N, C-alpha and C positions, 0 to 999 in steps of 0.2 A: 056420638058426635062430639060431646064435650071432651072426652078423653083424646080424641083425634086432634082437636084444636090445641089442647095443652101439650100433647106430644109434639105437634108441629112447632109450637112456640118454644119449647125447650130445645128442640133440634136447631131451630133458627138462632137462638141465643148462643148455644154452644158453637155452632158454625161461625157465627160472627166473632166470637171470642177467639177462636183459633185463627181466623183470617187476620185479625188485628194484632196478633202477637208478633213482635219483631223476630225476624229470622236471622240469627247470628251466623248461620252457616253459609251465607252468601259470600262468595269469593270476591275480593277486590279486583278491580281491573288490572290486567297485566299489561302495563304500558310498553314494555320492551317488545312483547309479541305484537302489539298493535302497530308500533313503528315498523317492525319488520314486514307486517302485512301491507302497510301503505307502500313501502318501497317495492315489495314484490308485485303489487298491482300495477306498477309502472311498466312492467314487462309483459303484460297480457296483450292479446290482440284486439281487445274491445276499446275503441277510442273514448267512449263514455266513462269507462272504468278508469282509464289513464288520466283523463281530465279531472275526474272527481278525486283521485288519489293525489294528484298534484295540488289541487286546491286544499285538501286536508293537510298535506305536507307544509304548505305555506301557512295555513291557519295555526298549526301546532308547532311550527318552527322546527321541523325534523331535519337537522343538519346532516345526518348520515345519508340522506337521499341526494346529496349534491352530485355525485358522479352519475347516478342514474338519470337525473334531470339533464345533465350536460349531454348524455348519450341521446336523449330524446330530441334535443335541439338539432343534432346532426343527422339522426337516422329516421325519425318518424315522418310519415307522409301526411298526417292530419294537422291542419292549421290550428284547430281548437286545442289540440294536445300541446302543440308547440307554444301557443300563447300562454296556457296555464303553466307549462313547465318554465317558461322564461320568467313569469311573475313570481313563481315559487323560488326559482334560483336567485333572483335578486333579493328576495326576502331573507332567505337562509344563508346566502353566501356573500352578499354585499358586493364589494369590489371584485372579488373573484368571479362572481356571477356575471357581472358586467363584462369582464374579459372573455368569458365563455360565450356570451351573446355576440360580442364583436367578432370573435372567431367563427361562430356559426353563420354570421351574416355574410361572410365572404363566400360561402359555398351554397347559400340558400337560393333556391330557384323560384320560389313564390314571391311575387311582387308585394302581395299583401303582408306577408311575414317580414319582409325586408323593411317595409314602411313601419310596421309595428315595432321592430327592433330599433329602427332609427328614432321613433318617438320615445321609446324607453331611454335610449342613450341621451337624447336631447333633454328630456325631463330631468335626468340625473345630473347633467351638466348644469342646467339652470338652478337646480337645488343647491349645488355646491359653489355657485358664483357668489362673490361678495356683493351686497346691495350697493347701489350707487347713491352717494350722498347728494342731497338736494341743496346743500349749503354752498 
């Protein structure tokens, strides 16, 4: 019994030592492949995946996705996807994104999306207005 406890304790200490040793063989994240994956996810049939990809594109400012986002504004049927795409497009493309939203608004059939696009354009116009002096 005594030898079993000692054996277990030695095995435990060796296992803990191996587990706490840093592993230098871990590959760093491949950012280029991650960006390509986010852009590729914009073309799948699952609206949840598209929405999530658009949100990550906005978060990580992936400028290469601008064309795919513009395509979503015109072709996609899901309102949530269009909202996420529009927000991402403004974040990564700025003025060019606003032009794409204005263009998409002309052919948009959903009143909800038209109202959202109008709110975005109105908010951007207010942001760029000069403040009124109170003097």
